C-alpha positions as CSV (number, residue, x, y, z in Angstrom):
1,M,3.6,-17.7,-4.0
2,I,3.8,-19.1,-7.6
3,Q,2.6,-16.4,-10.0
4,I,2.9,-18.2,-13.3
5,A,-0.6,-17.0,-14.4
6,E,0.5,-13.4,-14.4
7,T,3.8,-14.3,-16.2
8,L,2.0,-16.3,-18.9
9,V,-0.5,-13.5,-19.6
10,T,2.2,-10.8,-19.7
11,A,4.6,-12.8,-21.9
12,R,1.9,-13.9,-24.4
13,K,0.5,-10.4,-24.8
14,A,3.9,-8.9,-25.2
15,R,4.4,-11.2,-28.2
16,G,1.0,-10.5,-29.6
17,W,0.0,-14.2,-29.5
18,T,-3.4,-15.6,-28.8
19,Q,-4.3,-18.3,-26.3
20,E,-5.0,-20.6,-29.3
21,Q,-1.4,-20.2,-30.6
22,V,0.1,-21.0,-27.2
23,A,-2.3,-24.0,-27.0
24,Q,-1.2,-25.3,-30.4
25,F,2.5,-25.0,-29.5
26,C,2.0,-26.9,-26.2
27,N,-0.4,-29.4,-27.8
28,V,-3.2,-28.6,-25.3
29,T,-6.6,-27.0,-25.5
30,K,-7.2,-23.3,-25.5
31,A,-9.3,-23.9,-22.4
32,S,-6.3,-25.3,-20.6
33,V,-4.3,-22.1,-21.4
34,S,-7.1,-20.0,-20.2
35,K,-7.2,-21.8,-16.9
36,W,-3.4,-21.4,-16.5
37,E,-3.7,-17.7,-17.1
38,K,-6.6,-17.3,-14.6
39,G,-4.7,-19.3,-12.0
40,V,-7.4,-22.0,-11.9
41,S,-4.9,-24.7,-12.7
42,Y,-1.1,-25.0,-13.4
43,P,0.7,-26.5,-16.4
44,D,2.0,-30.0,-16.0
45,I,5.5,-29.9,-14.5
46,T,6.9,-31.7,-17.6
47,M,5.6,-28.8,-19.8
48,L,7.5,-26.1,-17.9
49,P,10.7,-26.4,-20.0
50,Q,8.7,-26.2,-23.2
51,L,6.8,-23.0,-22.0
52,A,10.1,-21.4,-20.8
53,A,11.6,-22.0,-24.2
54,L,8.5,-20.6,-26.0
55,F,8.7,-17.4,-24.0
56,E,12.6,-17.3,-24.0
57,M,12.9,-17.2,-20.2
58,T,14.2,-19.5,-17.5
59,I,11.9,-21.8,-15.5
60,D,12.4,-19.6,-12.4
61,E,11.4,-16.5,-14.4
62,L,8.3,-18.4,-15.7
63,L,7.2,-19.5,-12.3
64,N,7.8,-16.0,-10.9
65,A,7.9,-17.8,-7.5
66,K,8.5,-14.7,-5.4
67,R,6.9,-15.0,-1.9
68,T,5.0,-11.8,-1.2
69,L,2.2,-10.8,1.1
70,S,-0.5,-8.2,0.6
71,R,-0.6,-5.1,2.8
72,N,-3.5,-6.5,4.9
73,E,-1.6,-9.8,5.3
74,I,1.5,-7.9,6.5
75,R,-0.6,-5.9,9.0
76,T,-2.2,-9.0,10.4
77,R,1.0,-10.9,10.8
78,Y,2.7,-7.9,12.4
79,H,0.0,-7.5,15.0
80,Q,-0.1,-11.2,15.7
81,F,3.7,-11.2,16.4
82,A,3.3,-8.0,18.6
83,E,0.6,-9.8,20.6
84,R,2.8,-12.9,20.9
85,F,5.8,-10.8,22.1
86,A,3.6,-9.6,24.9
87,N,2.4,-13.1,26.0
88,E,5.0,-15.7,25.0
89,P,8.8,-16.2,25.7
90,F,10.8,-13.7,23.7
91,D,13.2,-16.3,22.2
92,V,10.3,-18.4,20.9
93,V,8.7,-15.5,19.1
94,Y,11.9,-14.1,17.9
95,A,12.9,-17.4,16.3
96,D,9.6,-17.4,14.4
97,V,10.1,-13.9,13.2
98,V,13.5,-14.7,11.9
99,Q,12.0,-17.7,10.1
100,E,9.4,-15.5,8.5
101,G,12.3,-13.3,7.2
102,K,13.9,-16.4,5.6
103,L,10.6,-17.4,4.0
104,Y,9.9,-14.0,2.6
105,Y,13.4,-12.9,1.9
106,D,12.4,-11.3,-1.5
107,D,9.4,-9.4,0.0
108,E,10.9,-5.9,0.7
109,H,7.7,-4.6,2.3
110,Y,7.3,-7.5,4.7
111,L,11.1,-7.5,5.6
112,L,10.7,-3.7,6.4
113,Q,7.8,-4.3,8.7
114,L,9.6,-7.3,10.4
115,T,12.5,-4.9,11.0
116,I,10.2,-2.4,12.6
117,L,8.6,-5.1,14.7
118,L,12.0,-6.1,16.1
119,M,13.0,-2.5,16.7
120,N,9.8,-1.9,18.7
121,H,10.4,-4.9,20.9
122,M,14.2,-4.6,21.3
123,A,13.9,-3.9,25.0
124,L,12.7,-7.5,25.6
125,C,15.9,-9.0,24.2
126,Q,18.5,-10.0,26.7
127,T,21.3,-10.2,24.0
128,P,20.4,-7.4,21.5
129,A,23.6,-7.6,19.4
130,A,22.4,-10.6,17.3
131,M,19.0,-9.0,17.0
132,Q,20.4,-5.7,15.8
133,Q,22.6,-7.5,13.3
134,Q,19.5,-9.3,12.0
135,M,17.8,-6.0,11.5
136,I,20.8,-4.6,9.6
137,D,20.9,-7.7,7.4
138,W,17.3,-7.3,6.5
139,L,17.7,-3.6,5.8
140,K,20.7,-4.2,3.6
141,R,18.7,-6.9,1.8
142,I,15.9,-4.5,1.1
143,E,18.4,-1.9,-0.3
144,H,19.6,-4.6,-2.6
145,I,16.2,-5.9,-4.0
146,T,14.0,-2.8,-4.2
147,S,13.8,0.3,-6.3
148,D,10.8,1.7,-4.4
149,V,11.9,5.2,-3.4
150,W,9.6,5.4,-0.4
151,V,10.8,2.0,0.9
152,L,14.4,3.1,0.4
153,R,13.8,6.3,2.3
154,Q,12.4,4.3,5.2
155,V,15.4,2.0,5.1
156,N,17.8,4.9,5.2
157,A,16.0,6.4,8.2
158,L,16.0,3.2,10.1
159,L,19.8,2.6,9.4
160,A,20.4,6.2,10.6
161,L,18.4,5.5,13.8
162,H,20.3,2.3,14.4
163,A,23.6,4.2,14.0
164,L,22.3,6.8,16.5
165,L,21.4,4.0,19.0
166,Q,24.9,2.5,18.5
167,G,26.6,5.8,19.3
168,Q,27.7,6.4,15.7
169,P,26.8,10.0,15.0
170,Q,29.0,10.4,12.0
171,D,27.1,7.6,10.3
172,V,23.8,9.4,11.1
173,L,25.1,12.5,9.4
174,T,26.3,10.6,6.4
175,R,22.9,9.1,5.8
176,L,20.7,12.1,6.7
177,Q,22.7,15.3,6.0
178,G,20.8,17.4,3.5
179,S,17.4,16.2,4.7
180,E,16.7,19.7,6.1
181,R,16.3,21.1,2.7
182,P,13.5,23.7,2.2
183,H,10.1,22.1,1.9
184,L,8.6,22.7,-1.6
185,G,5.0,22.8,-0.5
186,E,3.8,20.3,-3.1
187,E,0.7,19.6,-1.0
188,L,-0.6,23.2,-1.6
189,T,-0.2,22.8,-5.3
190,L,-1.9,19.4,-5.2
191,A,-4.8,20.9,-3.3
192,Q,-5.2,23.7,-5.8
193,G,-5.2,21.1,-8.6
194,Y,-8.0,19.3,-6.9
195,E,-9.9,22.5,-6.4
196,L,-9.7,23.5,-10.1
197,L,-11.1,20.1,-10.9
198,G,-14.0,20.7,-8.6
199,E,-12.9,18.1,-6.1
200,Q,-13.4,20.2,-3.0
201,K,-13.3,17.3,-0.6
202,A,-10.0,16.0,-2.0
203,A,-8.5,19.5,-1.8
204,A,-9.7,19.9,1.8
205,R,-8.3,16.4,2.7
206,T,-4.9,17.4,1.3
207,I,-4.7,20.5,3.4
208,Q,-5.9,18.6,6.5
209,V,-3.2,15.9,6.0
210,M,-0.5,18.6,5.5
211,T,-1.6,20.4,8.7
212,Y,-2.0,17.3,10.7
213,Q,1.6,16.1,9.9
214,A,3.0,19.6,10.4
215,L,1.6,19.8,13.9
216,L,3.0,16.5,14.9
217,Q,6.4,17.5,13.5
218,L,6.3,20.7,15.5
219,I,5.7,18.8,18.7
220,G,8.3,16.1,17.8
221,G,10.9,18.9,17.2
222,A,10.0,20.5,20.5
223,V,10.6,17.2,22.4
224,H,14.2,17.4,21.4
225,Y,14.5,21.2,21.5
226,V,13.5,21.6,25.1
227,R,16.2,19.2,26.1
228,L,18.7,21.1,23.9
229,M,17.6,24.4,25.4
230,K,17.3,23.3,29.1
231,D,20.1,25.7,30.1
232,N,18.7,28.6,27.9
233,E,16.0,30.1,30.0
234,G,14.4,32.2,27.3
235,A,14.3,29.5,24.6
236,F,13.2,26.8,27.0
237,T,10.3,28.8,28.5
238,T,9.1,30.1,25.1
239,T,9.1,26.7,23.6
240,V,7.1,25.2,26.4
241,Q,4.6,28.1,26.3
242,R,4.1,27.9,22.5
243,I,3.7,24.1,22.4
244,D,1.3,24.1,25.3
245,A,-0.8,26.7,23.4
246,L,-0.6,24.6,20.3
247,I,-1.7,21.4,22.1
248,A,-4.6,23.3,23.6
249,T,-5.7,25.1,20.5
250,Y,-5.8,22.0,18.3
251,D,-7.0,19.7,21.1
252,I,-4.1,17.4,20.2
253,A,-4.2,15.3,23.4
254,N,-7.5,13.9,22.2
255,W,-6.4,12.8,18.7
256,H,-2.7,12.2,19.1
257,P,-2.0,11.7,22.9
258,N,1.3,10.0,22.3
259,S,2.9,13.2,20.9
260,C,1.7,15.1,24.0
261,L,3.1,12.4,26.3
262,Q,6.5,12.7,24.7
263,F,6.4,16.5,25.0
264,Y,5.2,16.5,28.7
265,Y,7.8,13.9,29.6
266,A,10.6,15.9,27.9
267,V,9.6,19.0,29.7
268,A,9.4,17.2,33.1
269,L,12.8,15.6,32.5
270,S,14.4,18.9,31.4
271,A,12.9,20.7,34.4
272,A,14.2,18.1,36.7
273,L,17.7,18.5,35.3
274,R,17.3,22.3,35.8
275,G,16.4,21.7,39.4
276,D,12.9,22.9,39.0
277,G,10.9,20.3,40.9
278,A,7.6,22.1,40.8
279,M,7.6,22.4,37.0
280,S,8.7,18.7,36.7
281,E,5.8,17.6,38.9
282,R,3.4,19.8,36.9
283,Y,4.3,18.2,33.6
284,L,4.5,14.7,34.9
285,T,1.0,15.2,36.3
286,Q,-0.2,16.2,32.8
287,Y,1.7,13.2,31.5
288,V,-0.2,10.9,33.9
289,H,-3.5,12.5,33.0
290,V,-3.1,12.0,29.3
291,A,-1.8,8.4,29.8
292,T,-4.8,7.4,32.0
293,H,-7.6,9.4,30.2
294,A,-6.7,9.7,26.5
295,L,-4.2,7.2,25.4
296,F,-6.1,3.9,25.3
297,P,-7.2,2.3,23.2
298,I,-4.2,3.4,21.1
299,V,-5.3,4.2,17.6
300,L,-4.2,6.9,15.1
301,K,-7.2,9.1,14.2
302,G,-8.5,12.6,13.4
303,D,-11.2,14.5,15.3
304,A,-14.1,16.8,14.5
305,Y,-11.7,19.3,12.9
306,F,-9.4,16.8,11.1
307,D,-12.5,14.9,9.9
308,L,-10.9,13.8,6.6
309,V,-7.7,12.2,7.7
310,D,-8.9,8.9,8.9
311,D,-9.2,7.3,5.5
312,W,-5.8,8.8,4.6
313,L,-4.2,7.3,7.8
314,E,-5.7,3.8,7.1
315,G,-4.6,3.9,3.4
316,S,-1.2,5.4,3.9
317,L,0.2,3.7,6.9
318,D,1.7,0.3,6.1
319,L,0.7,-1.2,9.5
320,G,-2.6,0.7,9.7
321,T,-3.8,2.8,12.6
322,Q,-3.3,0.3,15.5
323,A,-0.5,0.6,18.0
324,L,2.8,-1.1,17.1
325,R,3.1,-2.7,20.5
326,N,0.6,-4.5,22.7
327,D,-1.3,-2.3,25.2
328,E,0.1,-4.0,28.2
329,M,3.7,-3.5,27.0
330,V,2.9,0.2,26.5
331,K,1.5,0.4,30.0
332,Q,4.7,-1.2,31.4
333,S,6.8,1.3,29.5
334,L,4.8,4.2,31.0
335,I,5.3,2.9,34.5
336,Q,9.0,2.4,33.9
337,S,9.4,5.9,32.6
338,L,8.6,7.3,36.0
339,Q,11.4,5.2,37.5
340,A,14.1,7.4,35.8
341,P,16.7,8.5,38.3
342,Y,16.2,12.2,37.4
343,F,12.9,12.2,39.3
344,A,14.1,10.0,42.3
345,S,15.0,12.9,44.6
346,F,11.6,14.5,44.5
347,D,9.2,13.7,47.4
348,W,6.1,14.1,45.2
349,L,7.2,11.2,42.9
350,P,5.4,8.3,44.8
351,S,2.0,9.9,44.6
352,V,2.5,10.6,40.8
353,Q,3.5,7.0,40.3
354,Q,0.5,5.8,42.3
355,R,-1.9,7.8,40.2
356,L,-0.4,6.4,37.0
357,E,-0.5,2.8,38.1
358,E,-4.0,3.0,39.5
359,G,-5.2,4.9,36.4
360,L,-3.8,2.3,34.0
């Protein structure tokens, strides 16, 4: 997108010039300069060297021709590609995604979401090595062109995740070691600041958002912890009991069913590895119930208690509150999850699989 209008306004005002002065230099009317600055029209191509000289910049700098998309445009394109991945040949869609990356090679926000798009659909690729290299190239490109701290943190996390998937744990530690530093609790201070200003709703929203995220982090941690502690009876049982109570107390299955699915599956898998078929069946049954009664349509949301988080979710998440994959692809993943070899020896498995497939 050519953004010469913005450049002209910024450069003129930085020098303290009027539109009339620029018009006199270029031998055009003030109205013409006004139209350039409003984006109504562009200067004649033969005038670009003259304007560049006037503002002491290159023609490229004057044109400011960086291709960028708005957040809403990025969301729309992401979900369009996700839908296409579910319904068209993978290679065709992948080629179009790569072409998008070439067209918007200077748009760090779009490159980041294209990387996430590929990561979420990697299972469809028959030859993932080239796809993984494409993701790495984009992430390295983003590191090179952006100074946005939040974007860089996401890039670092994605590069660490890629290293983990590639079996490179030392690279993971190099990128993430130190991330377990004590939390400073800035949200509480922010909430108190809002309260002192009389902005009670903003203060309440800040606390809700903090609590909402903390609950999901607790469950996310437990997903890994039950696997780590599967041979430690005390830690395993206590973790399961406490997270079960947390899910019930905050009714989490109704507002974030995916986190519950991950936990129930992790418990079922760990129980199977412990040789506890009854426990494995019990938690896979809960897994099926949430998947068939609470998961779809997939959308991130609050509930009657977390009644102030919806606007925050919509405004804070780059891709919005919709699922990052097509519903049918998610359903296929759920069905495939019950085909894991750890459950194969249990005679109750076919009935659990049947309930899942019929419920979806």
